[in-house]
N, C-alpha and C positions, 0 to 999 in steps of 0.2 A: 617368369627368369628362373632357370634349373640351377641344379648346385654347381652344374661344371661350365654354367654362364658366368665368363667374365664382367665384369662391370668394369666400363673404361668412360664413361663419362660420369665427369666431376659433380657429384651434389652439391645444390644452392648451400650456403651460406646464409645467414639472417643479413640482414640489411643493415647499413649502419648505424641509422635511426634506433633500430630494435639495439641493437649491442650495448649503445649510448645509454639505456633505457631496458637493462636487461629481464627476460621473463623468466617462468620455469624451465624453459626450452633453453635459452638458454645459457641457465649457470648448468641443466645438465651434459649440456655440449660440450661449455667449456670441463666439467669433471672427465668426461670420454677423452679428450684432448690430453689434459694432465696427464689421467691414465698410462696412456699411450706415450707419452714423454717420457716417464717414468721409466716404462719399459726400455724405451731406446736406452736411457739413461743406465741402466743396469748392465747393459749390453756392454757399452762401451767401457765401463768401469770395473766389469767383472776380470778380465785378464790381466789389468794392471794390482787390484783387490787380491787376486788371487797368490799373483808370484809376489810382492811386494810385501804382503801378509806375512804370506811363509817366511822371507826372507828377515822379516822384523822378529818375530815368533820365535823362528825355529833357526835361524841365519845358517836357514839351506840352501842350495844351490836352483840352478832354475832347472827344473824336471821335462821329460819329454814330453809331456801333454798338458792342459790346464785340466784332464780328467783326474790323471795321475793326485793331482789337489784335493782328491777326496779321502787320501791318505794319509794327509797332513793337518796338521791343524787348523786348514783353514776350508775343513772340514764342510761346517756349519754355514758359511758363505758360499758354497760349490753349489750344495742341496738346496738350499733357501734360497737363492738367486733361480735357479733352475724353474720349480716347484713354483715360485709364482710367478715368473715369463710364461711356463706351462697354464696354469689354471687361468692366464687372463685372457691369453691366445683362443683357448676352446671357448671363452663364456663372450668374450665382447664382441662378437659378431655371431652371437648363434641364432638370434632368429633372421638374420638373414640368407634368402636365396639365392650365393651366388658363388662362383670360382675365389674368392676373398675368402669366402666365409667357409670353405671345404678348407681349402688352405692352411688356415687362421686353426685349424680343430685339430688336422693332423699334425701341422709344427706343433700344436699345445702337447695333444697326448705322444711324441717324438722327446718335447723337452722333457717332460715326466720319465718318458724311459731313460732319456740319459740321466736322469738326476737319480733314479732306485737302482736302476739295473748299472752295478758301475765296471769300469774298465777292470784289465788284467791290473794284480800286484805289481810296484816297481820291479825292475829285476833285481834279484841277490835278497826282496825284502823278508825281515823273519813277521810281519807283520800275520796275524792271523787271519784266515776266511770270517767272512763274514757270515751268518745262518743262512743268504740267499745263495751265496755262492757255494755252501755244502750243501743244499739242499740242491741245487743245479747242476754243478761244476763252474768253475770260475770260468773256462772256457766259452759256456753255454752263455753266462749273464752278460761277458764281454763281447761277445757276437751281437745279444740282445742291443746292449749300451751303440755298438757301432754302428751298425742299422740304423739306430734310432739317432741319433747324431746326423747323419748325411743325410734323412728325410727331414728333420727340424731345420738343417741350412738350408736345402735343397728350396723347402719349400718357403720360407724366409726369403730368399732370391728370388724367386718369380711373385711373392706381392712384393716387394720394394720393383719390381718392373712394375709391374701395374701403378704402384703411386708414382711412376716418370709419365706413365702413360696420359694419367688423368690430370699429372701437375698440367702436363704441356697445355691443356685445354681452356686451364683458367684464363678470367677474363684479365688486362695487363691494370694492376691500379697502379697509380702515381707515388711516388716517390719509393715503392718494392722491386724488390727482385723481380724476373720477367719471367714468366712462365716456364721458359724454355730454359732459362739456367736452375729452375727447381726439376726439368725433365732430366733434364741432363744430370743432374745430383742424384738423383735415385737410380736414373740408369749406370751410372758410376760405380753407386754402392751395388748396384746385383751382377754388376760387373767383376769388381771385387768379389762377389762370397763364389764365382764363378772361377776367379783366375783359384783364389786359393782351395775348390774341391782341384780344381786341376793339377795344381803344384804339390797338392798330398800325394793323386796318385800317383804321377810322375815316380816323386820321392820312394815312395812305397818301392815303386816296381824297378827301379835302378837304384836304389841306395844313396839317391843323393842328400846331404846333409843328415844320415839316419838320425842321429841322437836330438837334434830340433826340428825337423822336416815339419812334425803333427803338429807341434807348437806354436808355428809360423804361420801354417793354415789355419789353425786355428780361431787363432789370435785375429789373422785377415779379416778372415767369413764375420766371427762378433762383430768387431770393430765396424765391420760394413754394415750389419743389421745392425747395429745399435746407433750407428750416425742418420743413418736411412727412419728408422721409428723415432728419434730422438726430435731430427727437425720437421716428419711428420705432425708431430704434434702439437710443437711447438710454434702454433698457429698465433701470436700474436696479437693479429689483431683481433682475433678471437677470445683470447684469452684475457686482454687488460682492457679491447677497446679500441674500435679505430681513431685513427688519430685525423683529424681537420684534412689532410692530405691524402686521405686513403679513400678515394673515390674513384671509380672506376674512367678509365679510358674511353670504354665504350659505352651505350645505354645501360645496358643489362648489367644489377651486380654480379660482381665476381665470384664463381664459385671456387669452392674448395673442395680438395679429393677425401672422400668416405676414409 
């Protein structure tokens, strides 16, 4: 399989008997899934942490974009969350040769670009330029920031789309939501990201909701990404062990997406 070939089949997860008596491979798999869920949780929590944290610390109003919180007391939360997410995305599938791996690495590098290359200072701000902005120019740094943000979120949208494709091919388990439910869930998350990108573009062109269009679109896209990855990592049957009812309705053991 090449770096541009999509993975559309769901890799098998351990059988119930193995999950009840986990070996080293199962423990490794659980760590992998938990890290994926943590990244999803960071995505879901980040918009709320930035906005509510700034209100609590500085009693500030809602800013025009999530990126502008770099210039508030929530700077470390913004940069730290994106760096953690970026490094995870770069490394967690680095030894696989498929489109998921390529998109994950691209998204990870882009996330680091968003964190390290900052947006423009808020209008009317007297905050001094950072050393990077002084060296490269504020406009140039902001251009890298916006390009990185677009690549980051579009890459994650495509990954969520393939999450949905693979989830739809899993085997139905008794007492669990159907593969079709999870297929629709992840595809809906991917659609949410697409809608957010289109909304931002239309708002920029028309001037509609000029003061808050960017933060609305950013929040929708980040929440969609976070929800998809959070639920993809929370494979409770693997993390906690199967329940007695968790037997496949078909002969073959259920497969879960990678």
